[in-house]
MARRO-59876 format. One record per atom (N, C-alpha, C): residue in one letter; z, x, y. Coordinates in steps of 0.05 Angstrom, whole numbers, plus 32768, in hexadecimal, padded with zeros to 4 digits. Atoms other than C-alpha are relative to their C-alpha. Layout:
AZXY
...
! end
This chain:
M8001800F7FE8
M800080018000
M800080118019
N7FFF7FF37FE7
N7FF880138048
N801B7FF8800E
V7FE580057FF7
V803E801A8064
V8003800E801C
T7FFB7FF57FE7
T804F802480AE
T801E80018005
V7FE47FFD7FFA
V8093804080BE
V80038003801F
M7FFA80007FE4
M80AC80318105
M801A800F8003
G7FE87FF17FFB
G80DD8066811A
G7FFE801B7FF1
S80037FE5800B
S80DE80B1810F
S801A80108001
G7FE67FF28001
G812880C0810D
G800880067FE3
N7FF67FFA801C
N815480D080D0
N7FF67FEC7FEC
G800880158014
G8148808E80AE
G7FE27FFD7FFD
G801E80038001
G80FE808980C1
G7FF380157FEE
L800C7FEB8010
L80EE80CC80A1
L80087FFE7FE2
A7FF88005801B
A811780BC8063
A7FF07FE97FF3
V80108017800A
V80F48079805B
V7FE280087FFC
G801B7FF78002
G80B080978069
G7FFA80137FE8
F80047FED8016
F80B980D08037
F80037FF07FE5
D7FFD800D801A
D80D380A17FFF
D7FEA7FED7FFA
W801880118007
W809B806E8006
W7FE8800F7FFA
G80167FEE8006
G806980A68008
G8003800C7FE4
R7FFB7FF4801B
R808A80C47FCA
R7FF97FEC7FEA
H800680148014
H807F80827FA7
H7FE17FF88001
G801D80048002
G803480867FB3
G7FF47FEF8016
H800B80117FEA
H802C805C7FF4
H7FF580128016
R800B7FF17FE9
R80038071802F
R80107FF98019
V7FEC80047FEA
V8032807C806A
V7FF58009801B
A80057FF97FE3
A8027807A80B5
A801B7FFF800D
L7FE77FFE7FF2
L805F808D80E3
L7FFD7FFC801E
Y800280077FE4
Y806980708128
Y801B8004800E
S7FE980007FEF
S809B807E8160
S7FF67FFD801C
G800880047FE4
G8098806981A9
G7FFD801A800F
A80057FE77FEF
A8080809C81DC
A8019800A800D
A7FE67FF77FF5
A80C6809E81F9
A8013800B7FEB
H7FEF7FF88016
H80E380AE81B4
H7FF0800F7FEB
P80127FF28012
P80B780E38195
P800D80117FEA
D7FF17FF18013
D80EC80FE8166
D7FF080077FE6
N800B7FF7801A
N80CE8126812D
N7FE17FFC8000
L801D80068002
L8087810C813C
L7FEE801A8000
A80117FE87FFE
A8069814E8153
A800380127FE8
A7FFD7FEF8017
A808681748118
A7FF37FF47FE8
V800D800E8016
V8070814080E5
V7FE180028002
R801C7FFF7FFC
R802B813F8104
R7FF5801D7FFC
A80097FE58004
A8026818B8104
A800080087FE3
N7FFE7FFA801D
N803D818F80BC
N7FEE7FF07FEF
G801280128010
G8010815780A5
G80107FEC7FEF
G7FF180128010
G804A81318086
G801D80058003
I7FE37FFF8000
I8094812B8078
I800A80117FE9
A7FF37FF08016
A80BD815E8051
A801D7FF57FFD
S7FE580098006
S80FF814B8030
S800E80147FEE
E7FEF7FEE8011
E813781738013
E801A7FF17FFA
G7FE7800C8008
G817A81637FF2
G7FFB7FEF7FE8
L800580118018
L817A81277FC2
L7FE37FFA7FFA
L801D80038003
L8131811A7FCE
L7FF28018800A
E800E7FE77FF9
E810481587FCF
E7FE37FFD7FFE
G801D80008002
G80BC81627FDE
G7FF27FFD801C
F801180047FE8
F808581558011
F7FEC7FE97FFB
V801480158002
V805B8117801D
V7FEE80008019
P801380017FE8
P801D8112804A
P80057FE6800F
V7FFF80177FEF
V801E80E28084
V7FE47FFD800D
G801A80047FF4
G7FDE80C3809C
G80018001801F
Y7FFE80017FE3
Y7FE880AD80E4
Y801E80088007
C7FE67FFB7FF5
C802480CA810B
C7FFF8003801E
G80027FFF7FE4
G802C80BA8153
G800B7FE8800E
S7FF680167FEF
S803A8087818B
S7FEC7FEB8007
D801580157FFC
D7FFB805D8188
D80057FEB7FEB
V7FF780148015
V8014801D8166
V7FE77FF47FF4
A8018800A800D
A7FCD8004815A
A7FF780127FEA
A80087FED8015
A7FBB80428133
A801380017FEA
A7FEC7FFF8016
A7FFD8041810E
A7FFE7FE77FEF
M8001801A800F
M7FF17FF880FA
M7FE47FFB7FF4
D801A8003800C
D7FA9800180E5
D80017FFE7FE1
G7FFF8003801C
G7FA57FE480A0
G801C7FFB7FF3
A7FE48003800A
A7FF17FDA809A
A80037FE67FF0
Q7FF780178010
Q800A7FAC8063
Q801D7FFB8002
V7FE380017FFE
V80537FBC8068
V800980108018
V7FF37FF17FEB
V807B7FD080A5
V801D80027FFD
L7FE37FFC8002
L80C07FEF80A1
L80098009801B
A7FF57FFA7FE5
A80E47FEE80E4
A801B800E7FFB
V7FE87FF18007
V8118802580DB
V800A800F8019
A7FF57FF77FE6
A8140802F811B
A801A7FF38006
P7FE7800E7FF8
P8182801D813D
P7FF97FE38009
A8003801C7FF8
A818D7FD4814E
A7FF37FFD801B
F800B80047FE6
F817A7FE08196
F7FE280038002
A801E7FFE8001
A81327FEF8181
A7FF37FE87FF5
T800C8016800F
T81277FAF815A
T7FEE7FEE8011
E801080117FEF
E81117F838193
E7FE8800D800B
E80167FF17FF6
E80E57FB981AF
E7FEA80017FEB
F80147FFF8014
F80C37FC1816D
F7FF17FE67FFC
G800C801A8002
G80B77F76816A
G7FEB7FFC8015
R801380037FE9
R80957F7681AE
R7FE880127FFC
V80167FED8002
V806C7FB3819F
V7FEC7FF77FE8
L801080078018
L80557F99815A
L7FF37FE58002
A8009801B7FFE
A80487F518170
A7FE17FFD7FFF
P801E80058001
P7FFC7F59817D
P7FF4800A7FE5
H800B7FF48017
H7FF37F7E813B
H800A7FF37FE5
L7FF7800E8017
L80167F4F810B
L7FEB7FED7FF5
R80148011800D
R7FE87F2B80D9
R800D7FF27FE9
A7FF7800F8017
A7FF47EF680A4
A7FFF80107FE8
G7FFE7FF0801A
G80097F148062
G800F801A8003
M7FF17FE87FFC
M802C7F508081
M801E7FFC7FF8
I7FE380018005
I80747F60806E
I800D80138014
V7FF17FEF7FEE
V80A37F7C80A3
V801D80007FF7
V7FE37FFD8009
V80E77F98808F
V800E800F8016
V7FEE7FF27FEE
V811C7FA780C2
V8014800E7FEE
C7FF07FEF8013
C81417FE0809F
C80108014800E
P7FF180178008
P817A7FD980AB
P7FFF7FE98014
G7FFF80177FEE
G81817F9280C8
G801680038015
S7FE97FFC7FEF
S81C47FA880E7
S800F7FE78006
C7FF3801A7FFA
C81D47F648104
C7FEB7FEC800A
G801580117FF8
G819F7F2E8104
G7FE6800D8007
G80187FF27FF8
G81687F618107
G7FE77FF17FFC
A8019800F8005
A81327F3580E7
A7FFD7FEB8013
L800180177FEC
L81447EFC8116
L7FF9800B801B
A80077FF37FE6
A81417F2B8152
A7FE480088000
F801C7FF68000
F80FF7F48813D
F7FED7FE88004
K801280177FFF
K80DF7F038133
K7FFF7FF4801C
R7FFE800B7FE5
R80F87EEA8176
R7FF180128014
A800D7FED7FED
A80DE7F28819A
A7FE17FFF7FFB
A801C7FFF8006
A809B7F248176
A7FF27FE58004
G800B801C7FFB
G80927EDA8188
G7FFA7FF17FE7
L8003800E8019
L80957EC38140
L80157FEA7FFD
A7FED80168004
A80B47E7F8132
A801380077FE8
V7FEC7FF78013
V80F37E878109
V7FF97FF67FE4
H8007800B801B
H80D77E5B80D0
H7FE480087FF7
D801A7FF68008
D80937E7E80CF
D800280157FEB
D7FFF7FEC8015
D80887EA3808E
D7FE3800B7FFA
D801B7FF48003
D803E7EB68097
D8003801F7FFF
V7FF77FE58000
V805A7EFA80A9
V801B80017FF5
V7FE47FFF800B
V80957F09807C
V801080148010
V7FED7FEE7FF1
V80CD7F2680A7
V801B7FFE7FF3
G7FE67FFF800D
G810C7F3C8084
G800F80198009
E7FEF7FEA7FF9
E81437F6F8087
E8011800A7FE8
T7FED7FF58014
T816E7F9C805C
T801C8001800C
S7FE480007FF6
S81BA7F9D8060
S8007801B800B
T7FF97FE67FF5
T81BB7FE7806E
T7FE980137FFB
L80147FEC8007
L81908026806D
L8007800C7FE5
P7FF77FF6801A
P818E803C8025
P8000801E7FFC
Y7FFF7FE38001
Y819480868035
Y8017800A8012
A7FF17FF17FED
A81C680B68053
A7FEE80198005
A80147FEB7FF9
A819680E78077
A8003800A801B
R80007FF37FE6
R8190811780AF
R7FE6800F8003
S80197FF17FFC
S814F813380CC
S800780198011
D7FFA7FE67FF3
D814A817A80E8
D7FF08003801A
G800F7FFD7FE8
G811B816B8122
G7FE6800F7FFB
A80187FF18007
A80E4819480FF
A7FF07FF47FEA
G8011800E8013
G80C7816080D2
G800C7FFF7FE3
T7FF38000801B
T80F881698098
T80187FED8002
V7FE880108002
V812D81368083
V801080097FE8
H7FED7FFA8016
H816A81478059
H800C7FE47FF7
V7FF58019800C
V817B810C802C
V801980077FF0
F7FE77FFB800E
F81C4810E8018
F80047FEC7FE9
H7FFC80148015
H81C280CD7FF0
H7FEC7FEA8005
K801180198001
K819480937FDC
K800D7FEE7FED
F7FF780148013
F81A980537FBC
F7FEE7FE78002
D800A801A7FFD
D818E800F7FAC
D80127FEB7FF3
S7FEC80128008
S81C77FEF7F86
S80147FFC8018
G7FF080057FE9
G81F17FCD7FBB
G7FF07FFE801A
L801280057FEA
L81B47FC47FE8
L7FF77FE47FFE
F8008801D7FFF
F81A47F7D7FFD
F7FEA7FFC8015
A801580077FEE
A81687F5E801F
A7FFB7FE38000
A8007801B7FFE
A81527F1B8038
A7FEB7FFC8017
A801480077FEC
A81197EFC8060
A80097FE88010
V7FFC80197FF0
V811B7EC88097
V7FE57FF48008
P7FF080108011
P81097E948084
P8002800A7FE4
R7FFC7FF5801B
R81227E9E803E
R7FE97FFD7FED
S801780058011
S80E17E848021
S7FF0801C7FFC
G800E7FE68003
G80C77ECC802D
G800E80157FF1
S7FEF7FEB800D
S80FE7EEF8007
S7FF3800A7FE6
G800C7FF88019
G80D87EF07FC5
G7FEC80178005
R80147FEC7FFA
R809E7F177FE3
R800E801A800B
L7FF17FE97FF4
L80CD7F44800A
L800C80127FEB
L7FF27FF18015
L80F67F577FCD
L7FEB800D7FEC
A80147FF58012
A80B77F627FA2
A7FF6801A800C
C800B7FE97FF3
C809E7F937FD6
C801580177FFF
L7FEA7FEC7FFD
L80E17FB97FE0
L8006800C7FE4
R7FF87FF6801A
R80ED7FBF7F95
R7FED80167FF6
Q80127FE98007
Q80B27FF07F91
Q800E801A8005
V7FF27FE77FF9
V80E180247FB1
V801E7FFD7FFA
Y7FE480058006
Y812680047FA7
Y80027FEB7FEA
P800380138016
P81227FE47F62
P80177FEE7FFB
S7FE980108006
S81697FCB7F60
S800A7FEF8018
I7FF880107FE8
I816B7FA97FA5
I80057FE47FF8
S7FF7801B8006
S818D7F657FA4
S7FF67FEE8017
E800780147FEC
E81757F267FC7
E80197FF3800C
A7FEA800E7FF3
A81A67F0B7FFB
A7FF77FE48004
T8006801B7FFC
T81AB7EC28006
T7FF57FF9801C
T800780047FE3
T819F7EC78052
T8001801B800F
V7FFF7FE87FEF
V81957EFB8088
V801C8004800C
F7FE47FFD7FF7
F81DD7EEB809D
F8010800F7FEB
Q7FF27FEF8015
Q81F47F08805A
Q7FFA801C8004
T80067FE47FFC
T81CD7F488066
T800D800A8019
S7FF47FF77FE8
S81E87F4D80AC
S801E80067FFC
L7FE47FFB8004
L82317F448097
L800680137FEA
Q7FFB7FED8015
Q82287F71805B
Q7FFD801D800C
N80037FE57FF4
N82187FAC808A
N801C800B8006
G7FE67FF47FFF
G82557FDA8083
G800380138017
N7FFE7FEC7FEB
N8245800880BD
N80157FF98017
P7FEC80087FED
P826F7FDF80EF
P801D80037FF7
V7FE47FFC800B
V82AB7FE580C0
V8007801E8002
I7FF97FE48003
I82A7803180BA
I7FFE800F801A
H80067FEE7FEA
H8286805280F6
H80127FFE8019
P7FF080017FE7
P82AD80368132
P801C800A7FFB
A7FE47FF88005
A82F280408111
A8001801F7FFF
V7FFE7FE48002
V82E4808980FE
V7FF9800E801B
T80077FF47FE7
T82C280988141
T80177FFE8014
L7FEC80047FED
L82F9807B816D
L8019800E7FF9
M7FE87FF38008
M833280978144
M7FFE801F8000
N80057FE37FFD
N831280DD8149
N7FF28006801A
A800F7FFD7FE6
A82F980D68191
A8006801C800C
A7FFA7FE77FF3
A831F811381AB
A7FF480187FF2
L800D7FEA8010
L830781408171
L7FE380018004
L801D80027FFC
L82C18127817B
L7FF8800D801B
E80087FF77FE5
E82BF813681C5
E8007801E8003
R7FF87FE57FFF
R82E3817881BD
R7FED80147FF1
T80117FF08012
T82B481928187
T7FE37FFA8002
D801A80098000
D8274816E819A
D7FF67FF77FE4
G8006800B801B
G8277814E8154
G7FFF80147FEB
D80037FEB8014
D827F818F812F
D80177FFD7FEC
F7FEE80058016
F82A8817180F5
F7FF27FED7FED
R800C80128014
R8299814B80B5
R800B7FE38004
F7FF8801A7FF6
F829A810280C9
F80127FF27FEB
Y7FF1800D8015
Y82B480E78087
Y801680117FF4
E7FEB7FEE800D
E82D881228066
E801680068013
D7FEB7FF77FED
D82FD813780A4
D800A7FE78011
G7FFA80167FED
G82FC80F480CB
G80107FE97FF5
V7FF38016800B
V831880C3809A
V801B80077FF4
T7FE57FFC800A
T836380C2808E
T800C7FE47FF9
R7FF4801A8008
R8395808B8078
R7FFF7FEC8018
S7FFF80127FEA
S839D807080BE
S7FE47FF68009
V801C80097FFA
V8351806F80CB
V7FF87FEB7FEB
G800580128015
G834B804C8088
G800A7FE58005
R7FF4801A7FFA
R837A8016809E
R7FF17FF08015
V8011800D7FEC
V8350800780DB
V7FE77FF57FF3
M80188009800F
M8312800380AF
M80067FE87FEF
Q7FFA80158012
Q83357FD5807F
Q80057FE68011
A7FFC80187FEE
A834B7FA680B8
A7FE67FF48009
V801B80097FF7
V83047FA280D2
V7FF27FF27FE8
D800D800B8017
D82EA7F95808C
D800C7FE47FF7
A7FF380198006
A831C7F5D8080
A7FF67FEA8012
E800B80157FED
E83037F3980BE
E7FE27FFA7FF9
R801C80048007
R82BA7F4480A9
R7FFE7FEE7FE7
L800180108019
L82C87F268064
L80097FE38006
A7FF7801A7FF8
A82EC7EEB8085
A7FE97FF0800D
I8017800D7FF2
I82AF7EDD80B1
I7FEC7FF67FEB
A801480068014
A82817EDF8074
A80097FE77FEF
A7FF58016800F
A82AF7EAF804D
A7FFE7FE7800E
A800180197FF0
A82B37E7E8086
A7FE37FF68003
F801C80067FFD
F82677E81808C
F7FF37FF77FE5
G8009800A801B
G825F7E758040
G7FEE80147FF3
V80107FEC800E
V823E7EB7802C
V801280157FF3
K7FF07FED800E
K82587EEB7FFB
K7FF8801C800B
V80037FE67FF8
V82637F318016
V801380127FF0
V7FEF7FEC800E
V827D7F6E7FF0
V801080118012
A7FF07FEF7FF1
A82B77F94800B
A7FF5801D8003
E800F7FE77FFA
E82A17FD6802A
E800580167FEC
P7FFC7FEB8015
P82C380087FFA
P7FF47FF97FE5
D800C8007801A
D82AD7FE07FBD
D7FE180028002
L801C7FFB7FFD
L82667FE17FD9
L7FF9801D7FFF
G80057FE38000
G826A802C7FE4
G7FFF800B7FE3
V80017FF7801C
V827A80357F99
V7FE67FF57FF4
M8019800D800A
M824080057F87
M7FE880128007
Q80177FF27FF6
Q8211802F7FB2
Q8000801C7FF8
G7FFF7FE58009
G822780707F94
G800980148014
Y7FF67FED7FEB
Y8241808D7FD5
Y801D80087FF8
M7FE57FFB8005
M828980897FBD
M80097FFD7FE3
T7FF68002801B
T82B280917F7E
T801B7FF28000
E7FE6800D7FFD
E82F380717F98
E7FFD7FE98012
S800280177FF0
S82F8802A7FB1
S80197FFB8011
N7FEB80047FEC
N832980327FEB
N7FF68009801B
Y800A7FFC7FE5
Y8324803A8036
Y8007801C800C
S7FF97FE57FF5
S833F8082803D
S7FF380167FEE
T800C7FEC8012
T833280B38004
T7FE57FFA7FF6
G801A800A8009
G82F980887FEE
G7FE9800B8011
Y80167FF57FEE
Y82D280A0802B
Y8003801E8004
S7FFD7FE37FFA
S82F080E58037
S7FF880127FE8
R80087FF08018
R82E280FA7FEF
R7FE57FF57FF4
A8018800C800C
A82A080D37FE7
A7FEA80147FFE
P80167FEC8004
P826880FE7FC8
P7FE97FF98013
G801880077FF0
G823380D77FEE
G80018005801E
F7FFB7FFA7FE3
F825280E68032
F8005801D8005
R7FF87FE37FFE
R826081308025
R7FED800F8012
G800F7FEE7FEF
G824A815E805D
G7FF37FF28018
I800C800E7FE9
I82348128808F
I801080058018
K7FF27FF97FE7
K8246813E80D5
K80057FE88011
A7FF980157FEC
A82638113810D
A7FE980008015
P801380007FEA
P823680FD8146
P800880158015
A7FF97FEB7FEC
A82318131817E
A800D7FF58019
T7FF4800C7FE9
T8248810081B3
T800D7FE67FFA
I7FF2801A8004
I827680C481B8
I7FED7FE98005
D801480157FFA
D823D809D81D6
D7FE87FFF7FEC
S80137FFF8015
S821980958194
S7FFE7FE57FF4
R8004801A800C
R81FF805C816A
R80177FF77FEF
Y7FE78007800E
Y8240805E8143
Y80117FED8011
L7FF280127FEF
L825C803A8180
L7FEC7FED800D
T801380117FF0
T8220802081A8
T7FF37FEB7FEE
E800C80138013
E82007FFF816A
E80157FF17FF0
D7FEE800D8013
D82397FF2813B
D80157FF0800D
V7FEE80107FEF
V82667FD68172
V7FF07FEE8011
G800E80107FEA
G82387FC081A9
G7FED7FEC7FF4
Y80118014800D
Y82097F9C817A
Y80107FF27FE9
S7FF6800E8018
S822B7F8F8137
S801B7FF38003
L7FE7800D7FFE
L82737F838147
L80017FEA8015
V800480157FED
V82617F5B8185
V7FF47FE87FF4
F800C8017800F
F82347F318159
F80137FF47FEC
F7FEE800B8013
F82677F2A8123
F80167FEF800D
T7FEC800F7FF2
T829C7F128154
T7FF77FE7800D
D800C80197FF6
D826D7EE18174
D7FFD7FEC7FEB
L800180128017
L825F7EC38130
L801B7FF67FF7
A7FE580088008
A82A97EC3811F
A800C7FEA8013
R7FF580157FEE
R82BA7E9B815E
R7FF47FE47FFA
R800C801A8008
R82897E658148
R800E7FF57FE8
L7FF68008801A
L82AB7E638105
L801E7FFC8001
G7FE380017FFD
G82F37E658120
G800F80157FF1
V7FF37FEA800E
V83027EA880FE
V800B80138014
P7FF57FEB7FEE
P83327ED78123
P7FF7801B7FF9
T80087FE48006
T831B7F1E812B
T800E80138013
P7FF17FF07FED
P83527F448150
P7FF9801D7FFF
T80077FE48002
T83407F898135
T7FE48006800B
M801C7FFB7FF6
M82F57F828144
M80017FFD801F
D7FFE80057FE4
D83077F678189
D800C801A800E
A7FF37FE87FF5
A83357FA38196
A7FED80188001
I80137FEA8001
I82FE7FD48180
I7FEB7FFC8016
I801580057FEB
I82CB7FB381AE
I800D8006801C
D7FF47FFA7FE5
D82FC7FB681E9
D8005801E8004
L7FFB7FE47FFE
L830F7FFE81DB
L7FE680108003
T801B7FF37FFD
T82C6801381D2
T7FF47FFC801B
S800A80067FE4
S82B47FF18214
S800D80138014
V7FF37FED7FEF
V82E9801C8236
V7FF6801D7FFC
V80087FE48007
V82D4805D8212
V7FE38004800B
L801B7FFC7FF7
L828A80528224
L7FFB7FF7801C
A8003800A7FE4
A829880338269
A7FEA7FEB8003
R801480168000
R826D7FF68257
R800D7FE87FF3
D7FF58018800C
D82807FAE824B
D7FEE7FF67FEB
L801280058016
L82617FA58207
L7FFC7FE27FFC
R8003801E8003
R82707F5A8204
R7FEE7FF68016
A801180087FEA
A82507F508248
A7FE280077FFB
D801C7FF88005
D82137F778231
D7FF27FEC7FEE
G800B80148011
G82097F4381FB
G7FE780087FF2
A80187FF5800C
A81D77F7081D6
A7FF67FEF7FE9
R800880108016
R81D87F468197
R80147FEB7FFC
T7FEE80178002
T81F77F018197
T7FF07FE87FF5
M800D80188009
M81E87EBC817D
M7FED7FF78015
S801180097FEB
S81CC7EAC81C1
S7FE780118002
S80167FEF7FFD
S81A07EE981C4
S7FEB7FFC7FEA
L801280068016
L81837ED58181
L7FF37FE48001
G800A801C7FFE
G81767E8D8198
G800C7FED7FED
L7FF4800F8015
L81A67E728166
L80197FF18008
D7FE680097FF8
D81E17E5A8190
D80027FE17FFC
Q7FFF801D8002
Q81CE7E108189
Q7FFE7FF67FE3
L80028008801C
L81C87E10813D
L801C7FFE7FF3
S7FE88004800E
S81FF7DF68110
S800180157FE9
T7FFC7FED8016
T821B7E2180D6
T7FEC7FFA7FEA
D801280088015
D81F27DF980A4
D7FE380078007
Q801C7FF97FF8
Q81B27E0380CD
Q7FFD801E7FFF
L80017FE28003
L81C17E4F80D0
L7FFC80087FE3
L80037FFA801D
L81CB7E528085
L7FE67FF97FF4
A80198009800B
A818A7E2E807A
A7FE880118009
L80167FF07FF6
L81617E63809F
L7FF580127FE8
! end
């Protein structure tokens, strides 16, 4: 198949390499303002990978011309932080054709819904299948020179759904070519709530803020950053996430249980489970406090989770405290920003039953 990967960061290179490794023809796109890795991949003629996945795969088109990147595309994988989802929707809108499959990987929080709204696609339109994964199925870091180091890849514990759900069959059939054990979620709200990054990243980042700023992130995020007290914060956030899912009527796996399912972890607990996890070994902290571990996982995901929780009458004191503290740390009112809310997705007038039916 002809596969276009939107995004040339850590995840984009891992996805592009893996789909190319499975025999698909890969094109790589990144906006002109975000040319990470593009020049190196173009100069090398493809993507190199080391670590768990090793080798080299050729890339056909590599650049910032979306029309060229989408020429002949059958599958599009939008692999970028949540703040890029709407922009990808707007950029791709003129190039979407009936029969295409678009995967927001990861969906983060309502990613498929946000993409469709930005692309001008009706939420119930399944001519173009638009879906999302619950998370990025890799732990990976790129070196800026066209090579990605893949620390871990999984497909057990990976969930996907399309919106509307009538497209989920085609979506899963496509994704199983590379992730054969991926599970079908009942709704994109399940994939959104199953995303564990908002449970892990904000707690570890905030509880290690002084160390991060003092060292510019020169420590191991999980091995050095997760202790018992950090684990208790993560557990409190996870309990609230599970309560939201239960009130909404969808099943979500607790974060450390999911980590074991995915092969990242060998212990199902919130402290040593992460600090001794084989799949997280050697991963460094972000270089700055103003990173997607806060801007995305709090500003998008936790704000979205708490907005949904208020509709359901579920208290979220720990999530609220993290949003408030992060707003102070970043000197930005993340709630007022409203980056991803029920309103921004055009869903604020729908009942719970109507949301579940999407």
